[in-house]
C-alpha positions, 0 to 999 in steps of 0.5 A, spaced: 468 506 498 468 502 504 473 498 507 470 491 504 470 494 497 477 496 498 479 489 500 475 486 494 479 490 490 486 487 492 490 481 491 495 477 496 501 474 494 503 468 497 510 465 498 511 457 497 509 456 504 502 459 503 504 466 507 502 472 505 508 476 503 505 482 498 499 486 496 497 488 489 493 494 489 490 497 483 493 503 481 486 507 481 485 504 488 492 506 490 491 513 488 485 514 492 488 511 498 494 516 497 489 522 496 485 519 503 492 520 506 494 526 503 500 524 500 498 525 493 502 532 492 508 528 495 508 524 489 508 529 483 515 527 480 517 520 477 524 521 481 520 522 488 515 516 486 521 511 484 525 513 490 519 512 495 518 505 491 526 503 492 525 505 500 519 501 501 522 495 497 528 496 502 524 496 508 520 490 506 526 486 504 529 488 511 522 486 514 520 493 516 513 492 514 506 493 518 500 489 518 495 491 513 490 492 518 494 498 520 492 501 513 485 499 513 485 503 520 488 509 518 483 509 512 477 508 516 479 514 521 480 519 515 
């Protein structure tokens, strides 16, 4: 799947000011992204997945985010 196809499958969430704040990614696409990044083995258990999700939420709430272009660049390079 190329980058344009990936972009067509995600949805952006905006705040009341119209700024993009989050991205919704279909689970099948997320699994593909994890495989492409070599992360699928690291997500074996529910506990690990929940811990990673909690950490991601804390980072997002504190403003520690990366632009979506960084993810696309990594996917294109793999």
